[in-house]
DOTOR-725237 format. One record per atom (N, C-alpha, C): x, y, z; residue in one letter; residue number from 1; atom name. Coordinates in steps of 0.1 Angstrom, whole numbers. Example, Ala and Ser with C-alpha at 12.3 -4.5 7.8 and 13.67 -1.06 7.14 Angstrom:
BEGIN
NODE   east  north     up  type  seq  atom
NODE    132    -57     78     A    1     N
NODE    123    -45     78     A    1    CA
NODE    132    -33     78     A    1     C
NODE    128    -22     71     S    2     N
NODE    137    -11     71     S    2    CA
NODE    129      0     79     S    2     C
This chain:
BEGIN
NODE   east  north     up  type  seq  atom
NODE    -69   -181    447     M    1     N
NODE    -64   -175    437     M    1    CA
NODE    -47   -169    445     M    1     C
NODE    -41   -171    437     R    2     N
NODE    -26   -170    440     R    2    CA
NODE    -24   -155    434     R    2     C
NODE    -12   -151    445     K    3     N
NODE     -8   -134    439     K    3    CA
NODE     -7   -132    425     K    3     C
NODE      4   -140    420     D    4     N
NODE      5   -144    405     D    4    CA
NODE     -3   -144    397     D    4     C
NODE    -16   -151    399     D    5     N
NODE    -22   -154    393     D    5    CA
NODE    -37   -138    390     D    5     C
NODE    -34   -134    399     G    6     N
NODE    -44   -119    403     G    6    CA
NODE    -34   -109    397     G    6     C
NODE    -16   -109    396     N    7     N
NODE    -17   -101    391     N    7    CA
NODE    -15   -101    373     N    7     C
NODE    -17   -116    368     L    8     N
NODE    -17   -119    354     L    8    CA
NODE    -31   -116    351     L    8     C
NODE    -43   -116    355     L    9     N
NODE    -52   -113    353     L    9    CA
NODE    -52   -100    356     L    9     C
NODE    -45    -90    360     T   10     N
NODE    -51    -75    362     T   10    CA
NODE    -46    -70    350     T   10     C
NODE    -31    -78    345     K   11     N
NODE    -22    -71    333     K   11    CA
NODE    -35    -74    323     K   11     C
NODE    -37    -88    321     R   12     N
NODE    -47    -88    308     R   12    CA
NODE    -59    -84    306     R   12     C
NODE    -65    -75    320     I   13     N
NODE    -76    -68    317     I   13    CA
NODE    -69    -51    313     I   13     C
NODE    -59    -50    318     L   14     N
NODE    -51    -40    313     L   14    CA
NODE    -49    -36    301     L   14     C
NODE    -44    -49    296     M   15     N
NODE    -42    -50    282     M   15    CA
NODE    -53    -52    273     M   15     C
NODE    -68    -56    277     S   16     N
NODE    -76    -56    269     S   16    CA
NODE    -82    -40    268     S   16     C
NODE    -82    -33    280     A   17     N
NODE    -86    -17    282     A   17    CA
NODE    -77    -12    267     A   17     C
NODE    -64    -12    273     I   18     N
NODE    -55     -2    264     I   18    CA
NODE    -57     -8    248     I   18     C
NODE    -56    -20    246     G   19     N
NODE    -58    -22    234     G   19    CA
NODE    -67    -16    222     G   19     C
NODE    -84    -17    234     V   20     N
NODE    -99    -13    226     V   20    CA
NODE    -95      4    224     V   20     C
NODE    -88     15    237     L   21     N
NODE    -89     25    238     L   21    CA
NODE    -74     31    224     L   21     C
NODE    -69     23    220     I   22     N
NODE    -56     25    212     I   22    CA
NODE    -62     22    199     I   22     C
NODE    -68     13    200     C   23     N
NODE    -78      6    185     C   23    CA
NODE    -90     17    182     C   23     C
NODE    -93     25    192     G   24     N
NODE   -106     36    191     G   24    CA
NODE    -97     44    184     G   24     C
NODE    -87     48    191     I   25     N
NODE    -76     64    186     I   25    CA
NODE    -72     59    176     I   25     C
NODE    -71     44    168     S   26     N
NODE    -67     46    155     S   26    CA
NODE    -76     45    141     S   26     C
NODE    -89     45    149     V   27     N
NODE    -99     41    139     V   27    CA
NODE   -100     58    139     V   27     C
NODE   -100     66    149     G   28     N
NODE   -107     79    141     G   28    CA
NODE    -97     83    136     G   28     C
NODE    -85     81    139     M   29     N
NODE    -73     89    130     M   29    CA
NODE    -75     81    116     M   29     C
NODE    -81     70    112     F   30     N
NODE    -84     67    101     F   30    CA
NODE    -92     75     92     F   30     C
NODE   -102     78     97     K   31     N
NODE   -115     81     98     K   31    CA
NODE   -110    100     93     K   31     C
NODE   -100    104    100     R   32     N
NODE    -97    115     97     R   32    CA
NODE    -89    117     86     R   32     C
NODE    -79    106     85     A   33     N
NODE    -70    106     71     A   33    CA
NODE    -78    106     61     A   33     C
NODE    -90    103     60     E   34     N
NODE    -98    101     48     E   34    CA
NODE    -94     91     38     E   34     C
NODE    -82     83     40     L   35     N
NODE    -78     74     29     L   35    CA
NODE    -81     60     29     L   35     C
NODE    -92     56     36     G   36     N
NODE   -100     43     35     G   36    CA
NODE    -95     38     52     G   36     C
NODE   -107     32     54     V   37     N
NODE   -102     27     72     V   37    CA
NODE   -108     12     68     V   37     C
NODE   -108     -1     82     D   38     N
NODE   -105    -13     80     D   38    CA
NODE   -120    -19     72     D   38     C
NODE   -119    -31     67     P   39     N
NODE   -133    -34     61     P   39    CA
NODE   -145    -33     70     P   39     C
NODE   -145    -35     83     F   40     N
NODE   -155    -37     91     F   40    CA
NODE   -160    -19     91     F   40     C
NODE   -149    -13     94     Q   41     N
NODE   -154      2     94     Q   41    CA
NODE   -160      9     83     Q   41     C
NODE   -155      0     69     S   42     N
NODE   -161      5     56     S   42    CA
NODE   -177      2     61     S   42     C
NODE   -182     -9     60     L   43     N
NODE   -192    -10     66     L   43    CA
NODE   -200     -4     74     L   43     C
NODE   -190      0     85     M   44     N
NODE   -198     11     96     M   44    CA
NODE   -201     24     88     M   44     C
NODE   -193     30     82     S   45     N
NODE   -195     44     72     S   45    CA
NODE   -207     42     66     S   45     C
NODE   -210     31     55     G   46     N
NODE   -222     30     48     G   46    CA
NODE   -235     30     56     G   46     C
NODE   -233     24     70     L   47     N
NODE   -246     28     76     L   47    CA
NODE   -246     36     83     L   47     C
NODE   -235     47     87     N   48     N
NODE   -238     58     91     N   48    CA
NODE   -242     66     81     N   48     C
NODE   -237     67     64     A   49     N
NODE   -243     73     55     A   49    CA
NODE   -258     72     55     A   49     C
NODE   -264     62     57     V   50     N
NODE   -280     59     55     V   50    CA
NODE   -289     63     68     V   50     C
NODE   -279     62     77     I   51     N
NODE   -290     61     95     I   51    CA
NODE   -274     72    100     I   51     C
NODE   -282     84     97     P   52     N
NODE   -271     94    103     P   52    CA
NODE   -274     99    118     P   52     C
NODE   -271     88    125     I   53     N
NODE   -270     90    144     I   53    CA
NODE   -255     92    145     I   53     C
NODE   -254     95    159     R   54     N
NODE   -240     96    161     R   54    CA
NODE   -228     81    159     R   54     C
NODE   -218     80    154     F   55     N
NODE   -211     70    155     F   55    CA
NODE   -209     59    164     F   55     C
NODE   -206     65    173     G   56     N
NODE   -207     58    188     G   56    CA
NODE   -220     52    189     G   56     C
NODE   -229     59    189     T   57     N
NODE   -242     48    189     T   57    CA
NODE   -244     41    177     T   57     C
NODE   -238     47    167     L   58     N
NODE   -243     32    154     L   58    CA
NODE   -236     18    154     L   58     C
NODE   -222     24    160     Y   59     N
NODE   -213     11    164     Y   59    CA
NODE   -222      2    174     Y   59     C
NODE   -221      9    186     L   60     N
NODE   -231      1    195     L   60    CA
NODE   -240     -9    193     L   60     C
NODE   -248     -1    185     I   61     N
NODE   -263     -9    177     I   61    CA
NODE   -258    -23    173     I   61     C
NODE   -248    -18    162     A   62     N
NODE   -244    -29    155     A   62    CA
NODE   -239    -42    158     A   62     C
NODE   -231    -33    168     N   63     N
NODE   -220    -48    176     N   63    CA
NODE   -228    -53    185     N   63     C
NODE   -240    -48    191     A   64     N
NODE   -253    -53    200     A   64    CA
NODE   -259    -67    191     A   64     C
NODE   -260    -63    181     L   65     N
NODE   -267    -74    169     L   65    CA
NODE   -255    -85    165     L   65     C
NODE   -245    -82    167     L   66     N
NODE   -237    -93    169     L   66    CA
NODE   -232   -100    175     L   66     C
NODE   -234    -92    183     L   67     N
NODE   -233    -99    200     L   67    CA
NODE   -246   -112    202     L   67     C
NODE   -254   -104    196     L   68     N
NODE   -264   -118    199     L   68    CA
NODE   -262   -131    191     L   68     C
NODE   -257   -127    175     F   69     N
NODE   -252   -136    170     F   69    CA
NODE   -241   -148    180     F   69     C
NODE   -235   -140    181     A   70     N
NODE   -225   -149    192     A   70    CA
NODE   -227   -158    204     A   70     C
NODE   -234   -150    212     L   71     N
NODE   -240   -153    223     L   71    CA
NODE   -253   -166    218     L   71     C
NODE   -255   -169    208     V   72     N
NODE   -266   -179    202     V   72    CA
NODE   -255   -191    198     V   72     C
NODE   -250   -187    188     F   73     N
NODE   -238   -196    187     F   73    CA
NODE   -225   -203    195     F   73     C
NODE   -221   -197    201     D   74     N
NODE   -211   -197    206     D   74    CA
NODE   -205   -187    220     D   74     C
NODE   -210   -186    233     R   75     N
NODE   -207   -177    241     R   75    CA
NODE   -189   -181    246     R   75     C
NODE   -184   -192    241     G   76     N
NODE   -171   -188    245     G   76    CA
NODE   -160   -178    243     G   76     C
NODE   -166   -172    227     K   77     N
NODE   -160   -164    222     K   77    CA
NODE   -160   -148    228     K   77     C
NODE   -173   -147    236     I   78     N
NODE   -174   -134    246     I   78    CA
NODE   -167   -132    257     I   78     C
NODE   -162   -122    261     G   79     N
NODE   -154   -118    273     G   79    CA
NODE   -156   -106    276     G   79     C
NODE   -147   -100    286     L   80     N
NODE   -145    -88    294     L   80    CA
NODE   -144    -77    281     L   80     C
NODE   -133    -84    269     A   81     N
NODE   -127    -76    264     A   81    CA
NODE   -142    -72    251     A   81     C
NODE   -149    -82    250     T   82     N
NODE   -160    -81    241     T   82    CA
NODE   -168    -70    245     T   82     C
NODE   -170    -68    260     L   83     N
NODE   -178    -56    263     L   83    CA
NODE   -173    -44    265     L   83     C
NODE   -161    -41    265     I   84     N
NODE   -153    -31    265     I   84    CA
NODE   -156    -22    246     I   84     C
NODE   -147    -34    244     N   85     N
NODE   -151    -29    230     N   85    CA
NODE   -166    -27    223     N   85     C
NODE   -176    -32    225     L   86     N
NODE   -191    -27    224     L   86    CA
NODE   -195    -17    231     L   86     C
NODE   -189    -11    243     L   87     N
NODE   -193     -1    252     L   87    CA
NODE   -188     14    247     L   87     C
NODE   -174     12    244     F   88     N
NODE   -163     21    246     F   88    CA
NODE   -159     28    231     F   88     C
NODE   -152     18    221     F   89     N
NODE   -150     16    209     F   89    CA
NODE   -151     24    203     F   89     C
NODE   -164     28    195     G   90     N
NODE   -173     38    189     G   90    CA
NODE   -169     49    194     G   90     C
NODE   -175     50    206     Y   91     N
NODE   -175     65    214     Y   91    CA
NODE   -159     73    214     Y   91     C
NODE   -148     63    215     I   92     N
NODE   -140     67    215     I   92    CA
NODE   -131     73    199     I   92     C
NODE   -134     66    191     A   93     N
NODE   -133     67    177     A   93    CA
NODE   -136     80    170     A   93     C
NODE   -151     82    174     E   94     N
NODE   -158     96    170     E   94    CA
NODE   -152    107    177     E   94     C
NODE   -149    106    190     F   95     N
NODE   -141    115    199     F   95    CA
NODE   -129    121    192     F   95     C
NODE   -122    107    187     V   96     N
NODE   -106    115    181     V   96    CA
NODE   -111    119    169     V   96     C
NODE   -117    115    160     Q   97     N
NODE   -119    117    148     Q   97    CA
NODE   -126    134    147     Q   97     C
NODE   -135    140    157     K   98     N
NODE   -137    152    155     K   98    CA
NODE   -129    160    165     K   98     C
NODE   -123    158    173     L   99     N
NODE   -109    161    177     L   99    CA
NODE    -96    165    168     L   99     C
NODE    -96    155    163     L  100     N
NODE    -83    159    149     L  100    CA
NODE    -91    169    140     L  100     C
NODE   -105    164    132     E  101     N
NODE   -107    178    130     E  101    CA
NODE   -108    189    131     E  101     C
NODE   -110    191    145     R  102     N
NODE   -106    209    149     R  102    CA
NODE    -91    210    149     R  102     C
NODE    -84    202    154     V  103     N
NODE    -73    206    159     V  103    CA
NODE    -61    207    143     V  103     C
NODE    -65    197    136     F  104     N
NODE    -62    200    121     F  104    CA
NODE    -72    204    111     F  104     C
NODE    -77    211    109     P  105     N
NODE    -90    213     99     P  105    CA
NODE    -84    211     82     P  105     C
NODE    -70    214     80     N  106     N
NODE    -71    216     68     N  106    CA
NODE    -58    209     65     N  106     C
NODE    -58    196     61     M  107     N
NODE    -45    184     58     M  107    CA
NODE    -45    184     42     M  107     C
NODE    -35    186     42     N  108     N
NODE    -27    183     25     N  108    CA
NODE    -29    165     23     N  108     C
NODE    -23    160     15     L  109     N
NODE    -20    146     14     L  109    CA
NODE    -12    141     18     L  109     C
NODE     -2    146     22     A  110     N
NODE     12    142     28     A  110    CA
NODE     10    138     42     A  110     C
NODE      3    151     46     A  111     N
NODE      0    148     63     A  111    CA
NODE     -8    137     61     A  111     C
NODE    -20    138     53     R  112     N
NODE    -31    125     57     R  112    CA
NODE    -22    114     55     R  112     C
NODE    -13    107     47     L  113     N
NODE     -7     97     46     L  113    CA
NODE      2     95     61     L  113     C
NODE      6    103     63     I  114     N
NODE     11     99     78     I  114    CA
NODE      4    101     88     I  114     C
NODE     -5    104     87     L  115     N
NODE    -18    100     99     L  115    CA
NODE    -19     89     98     L  115     C
NODE    -22     84     83     L  116     N
NODE    -29     68     81     L  116    CA
NODE    -16     60     82     L  116     C
NODE     -5     61     80     L  117     N
NODE      7     53     86     L  117    CA
NODE      5     50    103     L  117     C
NODE      6     59    110     I  118     N
NODE      8     60    125     I  118    CA
NODE     -8     57    129     I  118     C
NODE    -19     53    121     A  119     N
NODE    -30     45    124     A  119    CA
NODE    -28     29    123     A  119     C
NODE    -23     30    113     V  120     N
NODE    -22     16    111     V  120    CA
NODE     -9      5    123     V  120     C
NODE      1     16    126     V  121     N
NODE     10      9    137     V  121    CA
NODE      2     11    148     V  121     C
NODE     -4     21    152     L  122     N
NODE    -12     21    164     L  122    CA
NODE    -25      8    164     L  122     C
NODE    -30      6    153     M  123     N
NODE    -41     -4    150     M  123    CA
NODE    -34    -19    154     M  123     C
NODE    -23    -21    148     C  124     N
NODE    -14    -32    153     C  124    CA
NODE    -12    -39    164     C  124     C
NODE     -7    -25    172     L  125     N
NODE     -5    -26    189     L  125    CA
NODE    -12    -28    192     L  125     C
NODE    -25    -19    192     A  126     N
NODE    -34    -25    197     A  126    CA
NODE    -43    -37    197     A  126     C
NODE    -43    -45    185     T  127     N
NODE    -45    -59    183     T  127    CA
NODE    -35    -68    185     T  127     C
NODE    -26    -63    187     A  128     N
NODE    -16    -75    198     A  128    CA
NODE    -21    -74    210     A  128     C
NODE    -21    -66    217     F  129     N
NODE    -28    -61    231     F  129    CA
NODE    -38    -70    235     F  129     C
NODE    -47    -70    225     Y  130     N
NODE    -62    -73    228     Y  130    CA
NODE    -59    -87    224     Y  130     C
NODE    -55    -94    215     F  131     N
NODE    -58   -105    215     F  131    CA
NODE    -47   -117    223     F  131     C
NODE    -33   -108    230     T  132     N
NODE    -26   -118    239     T  132    CA
NODE    -31   -117    253     T  132     C
NODE    -37   -105    252     A  133     N
NODE    -47   -105    269     A  133    CA
NODE    -58   -117    267     A  133     C
NODE    -59   -125    256     D  134     N
NODE    -69   -135    253     D  134    CA
NODE    -83   -134    265     D  134     C
NODE    -90   -124    267     L  135     N
NODE   -107   -121    274     L  135    CA
NODE   -115   -118    268     L  135     C
NODE   -115   -126    252     G  136     N
NODE   -130   -122    248     G  136    CA
NODE   -121   -117    235     G  136     C
NODE   -134   -119    221     V  137     N
NODE   -127   -111    208     V  137    CA
NODE   -137    -99    208     V  137     C
NODE   -135    -91    195     S  138     N
NODE   -146    -83    193     S  138    CA
NODE   -157    -88    186     S  138     C
NODE   -170    -84    186     T  139     N
NODE   -180    -92    178     T  139    CA
NODE   -180    -96    166     T  139     C
NODE   -172    -89    158     Y  140     N
NODE   -169    -89    145     Y  140    CA
NODE   -161   -103    141     Y  140     C
NODE   -147   -105    147     D  141     N
NODE   -140   -113    147     D  141    CA
NODE   -150   -123    156     D  141     C
NODE   -157   -123    164     A  142     N
NODE   -163   -136    168     A  142    CA
NODE   -172   -145    159     A  142     C
NODE   -173   -136    148     V  143     N
NODE   -189   -142    135     V  143    CA
NODE   -179   -150    127     V  143     C
NODE   -169   -143    125     S  144     N
NODE   -159   -151    115     S  144    CA
NODE   -152   -168    123     S  144     C
NODE   -148   -165    132     L  145     N
NODE   -144   -174    140     L  145    CA
NODE   -155   -185    144     L  145     C
NODE   -166   -183    146     I  146     N
NODE   -179   -189    147     I  146    CA
NODE   -185   -195    137     I  146     C
NODE   -184   -194    125     I  147     N
NODE   -191   -197    109     I  147    CA
NODE   -176   -206    109     I  147     C
NODE   -163   -203    113     S  148     N
NODE   -151   -214    104     S  148    CA
NODE   -156   -226    115     S  148     C
NODE   -156   -226    128     Q  149     N
NODE   -156   -237    135     Q  149    CA
NODE   -167   -239    138     Q  149     C
NODE   -176   -237    131     K  150     N
NODE   -193   -246    129     K  150    CA
NODE   -189   -254    117     K  150     C
NODE   -190   -246    100     Q  151     N
NODE   -183   -252     96     Q  151    CA
NODE   -176   -265     94     Q  151     C
NODE   -164   -262    104     G  152     N
NODE   -156   -275     99     G  152    CA
NODE   -145   -277     93     G  152     C
NODE   -149   -273     80     R  153     N
NODE   -140   -272     69     R  153    CA
NODE   -133   -262     60     R  153     C
NODE   -139   -251     67     V  154     N
NODE   -138   -239     59     V  154    CA
NODE   -127   -232     70     V  154     C
NODE   -112   -227     66     P  155     N
NODE   -103   -221     74     P  155    CA
NODE   -110   -205     80     P  155     C
NODE   -104   -201     92     F  156     N
NODE   -109   -190     95     F  156    CA
NODE   -106   -180     82     F  156     C
NODE    -96   -181     77     Q  157     N
NODE    -82   -170     69     Q  157    CA
NODE   -100   -166     58     Q  157     C
NODE   -101   -177     55     F  158     N
NODE   -110   -181     43     F  158    CA
NODE   -126   -169     47     F  158     C
NODE   -127   -174     60     C  159     N
NODE   -144   -169     63     C  159    CA
NODE   -139   -153     67     C  159     C
NODE   -128   -151     72     R  160     N
NODE   -126   -133     77     R  160    CA
NODE   -121   -127     57     R  160     C
NODE   -119   -135     50     I  161     N
NODE   -116   -127     37     I  161    CA
NODE   -131   -123     33     I  161     C
NODE   -140   -137     31     I  162     N
NODE   -152   -137     29     I  162    CA
NODE   -159   -125     33     I  162     C
NODE   -159   -123     50     S  163     N
NODE   -164   -115     56     S  163    CA
NODE   -160   -102     55     S  163     C
NODE   -148    -97     48     D  164     N
NODE   -142    -84     49     D  164    CA
NODE   -149    -80     33     D  164     C
NODE   -147    -89     28     L  165     N
NODE   -154    -87     15     L  165    CA
NODE   -170    -81     13     L  165     C
NODE   -175    -88     20     V  166     N
NODE   -188    -81     23     V  166    CA
NODE   -191    -75     25     V  166     C
NODE   -185    -70     39     C  167     N
NODE   -184    -56     50     C  167    CA
NODE   -183    -42     34     C  167     C
NODE   -174    -45     28     V  168     N
NODE   -162    -34     22     V  168    CA
NODE   -175    -32      7     V  168     C
NODE   -177    -48      2     I  169     N
NODE   -190    -41    -11     I  169    CA
NODE   -207    -35     -4     I  169     C
NODE   -207    -39     13     T  170     N
NODE   -220    -35     12     T  170    CA
NODE   -216    -23     18     T  170     C
NODE   -204    -18     24     G  171     N
NODE   -204     -4     29     G  171    CA
NODE   -204      7     16     G  171     C
NODE   -196      3      4     I  172     N
NODE   -198      8    -10     I  172    CA
NODE   -209     10    -15     I  172     C
NODE   -219     -1    -14     I  173     N
NODE   -238     -4    -18     I  173    CA
NODE   -243     12    -11     I  173     C
NODE   -242     13      1     L  174     N
NODE   -247     25     13     L  174    CA
NODE   -241     37      9     L  174     C
NODE   -231     37      6     C  175     N
NODE   -224     51      3     C  175    CA
NODE   -230     56     -9     C  175     C
NODE   -234     47    -22     L  176     N
NODE   -239     51    -36     L  176    CA
NODE   -257     53    -31     L  176     C
NODE   -263     45    -20     A  177     N
NODE   -275     44    -21     A  177    CA
NODE   -273     61    -12     A  177     C
NODE   -268     65     -7     A  178     N
NODE   -269     77      0     A  178    CA
NODE   -262     88     -7     A  178     C
NODE   -260     86    -19     G  179     N
NODE   -252     99    -27     G  179    CA
NODE   -242    102    -26     G  179     C
NODE   -232     95    -17     Y  180     N
NODE   -221     99    -16     Y  180    CA
NODE   -213    101    -31     Y  180     C
NODE   -202    110    -32     S  181     N
NODE   -196    114    -41     S  181    CA
NODE   -183    106    -43     S  181     C
NODE   -175    100    -54     F  182     N
NODE   -165     93    -55     F  182    CA
NODE   -158     96    -42     F  182     C
NODE   -151    109    -40     G  183     N
NODE   -142    111    -29     G  183    CA
NODE   -146    108    -20     G  183     C
NODE   -159    111    -16     K  184     N
NODE   -166    102     -2     K  184    CA
NODE   -163     92      3     K  184     C
NODE   -163     83     -9     I  185     N
NODE   -165     67     -8     I  185    CA
NODE   -150     63    -12     I  185     C
NODE   -136     68    -14     T  186     N
NODE   -127     68    -13     T  186    CA
NODE   -121     71      3     T  186     C
NODE   -128     80     10     A  187     N
NODE   -125     80     25     A  187    CA
NODE   -131     69     37     A  187     C
NODE   -135     63     29     S  188     N
NODE   -140     48     37     S  188    CA
NODE   -133     35     32     S  188     C
NODE   -133     36     17     V  189     N
NODE   -129     24     14     V  189    CA
NODE   -117     30      2     V  189     C
NODE   -105     27     10     G  190     N
NODE    -92     34      1     G  190    CA
NODE    -82     25      2     G  190     C
NODE    -69     32      1     I  191     N
NODE    -58     28      6     I  191    CA
NODE    -53     21     16     I  191     C
NODE    -64     26     24     G  192     N
NODE    -63     24     42     G  192    CA
NODE    -66     10     42     G  192     C
NODE    -78     10     34     T  193     N
NODE    -84     -4     36     T  193    CA
NODE    -73    -14     32     T  193     C
NODE    -71    -15     15     I  194     N
NODE    -60    -22     14     I  194    CA
NODE    -52    -25     19     I  194     C
NODE    -45    -17     33     I  195     N
NODE    -34    -21     38     I  195    CA
NODE    -40    -27     51     I  195     C
NODE    -51    -25     57     T  196     N
NODE    -58    -35     68     T  196    CA
NODE    -59    -47     64     T  196     C
NODE    -65    -49     52     A  197     N
NODE    -68    -60     49     A  197    CA
NODE    -58    -71     45     A  197     C
NODE    -45    -66     39     F  198     N
NODE    -36    -76     38     F  198    CA
NODE    -21    -78     41     F  198     C
NODE    -20    -60     50     F  199     N
NODE     -7    -63     51     F  199    CA
NODE     -6    -58     66     F  199     C
NODE    -20    -56     75     M  200     N
NODE    -15    -56     94     M  200    CA
NODE    -10    -71     96     M  200     C
NODE    -12    -87     90     G  201     N
NODE     -6    -98     93     G  201    CA
NODE      8    -96    102     G  201     C
NODE     20    -95     98     P  202     N
NODE     33    -97    100     P  202    CA
NODE     32    -85    109     P  202     C
NODE     28    -70    109     L  203     N
NODE     31    -61    117     L  203    CA
NODE     24    -66    135     L  203     C
NODE     13    -69    133     I  204     N
NODE      8    -72    145     I  204    CA
NODE     16    -87    153     I  204     C
NODE     20    -93    146     E  205     N
NODE     29   -107    152     E  205    CA
NODE     42   -102    155     E  205     C
NODE     47    -88    147     W  206     N
NODE     59    -81    153     W  206    CA
NODE     55    -74    169     W  206     C
NODE     44    -70    169     F  207     N
NODE     41    -67    182     F  207    CA
NODE     39    -78    192     F  207     C
NODE     34    -89    187     N  208     N
NODE     26   -100    198     N  208    CA
NODE     44   -102    203     N  208     C
NODE     50   -104    196     V  209     N
NODE     68   -106    196     V  209    CA
NODE     76   -100    210     V  209     C
NODE     73    -88    207     H  210     N
NODE     82    -74    207     H  210    CA
NODE     76    -68    221     H  210     C
NODE     62    -67    219     A  211     N
NODE     55    -56    231     A  211    CA
NODE     46    -66    235     A  211     C
NODE     35    -70    231     A  212     N
NODE     26    -77    239     A  212    CA
NODE     30    -91    252     A  212     C
NODE     33    -98    243     R  213     N
NODE     39   -112    252     R  213    CA
NODE     51   -107    262     R  213     C
NODE     61    -99    263     P  214     N
NODE     66    -91    266     P  214    CA
NODE     62    -87    281     P  214     C
NODE     51    -79    277     F  215     N
NODE     44    -73    289     F  215    CA
NODE     38    -79    296     F  215     C
NODE     29    -92    292     L  216     N
NODE     25    -97    299     L  216    CA
NODE     29   -108    306     L  216     C
NODE     44   -109    304     R  217     N
NODE     54   -118    311     R  217    CA
NODE     61   -114    321     R  217     C
NODE     62    -99    320     G  218     N
NODE     69    -91    325     G  218    CA
NODE     79    -91    323     G  218     C
NODE     84    -90    309     K  219     N
NODE     98    -94    305     K  219    CA
NODE    102    -74    299     K  219     C
NODE    114    -72    298     P  220     N
NODE    115    -59    288     P  220    CA
NODE    110    -59    281     P  220     C
NODE    101    -50    274     L  221     N
NODE    100    -49    259     L  221    CA
NODE    108    -48    251     L  221     C
NODE    107    -50    242     R  222     N
NODE    120    -53    229     R  222    CA
NODE    118    -44    217     R  222     C
């Protein structure tokens, strides 16, 4: 392996690790803001409502099941980043949420909105680094990609919309089954869920162009 190739691989591994770390931090911020999380985390919140164990452990178990699906149908989607996400993401999000609850025990709506906006920006930055590194995708992303490719005629975007809707609806049903109030449900499915479902694409692409790709190629960030 040439030195340049080794440097590139090191950067890609670093970008994957940074991406997972920042994404976990952003989800912890989403959860503390209590204004809605992304669709998959909506499902995880519903599962956590009926299975009251540590969020990090529940996240690991749920993603391990999705990993089995990916391993059976398309191992090419699995890489180092997938394993980093599987092992550490949930615990990072859990730690950040609890830390913010201790540091900011009482937050008004304005503060929660600011925290939500910061979380959205961080998640988009993290996703750009994660995807640009190209060392595997999260197990949730892998499911939609595999279904789209196996079906052939079904675009990935459509599969992702369907999977997101299933996650949100299932999350709401599970929260209702656990006896959650409307206020607690909107903490999982709210404005943050709408923003992540419909408006993250352009911001992720902006970070791809101005941060992730320049970092990978050794150019100044723009």
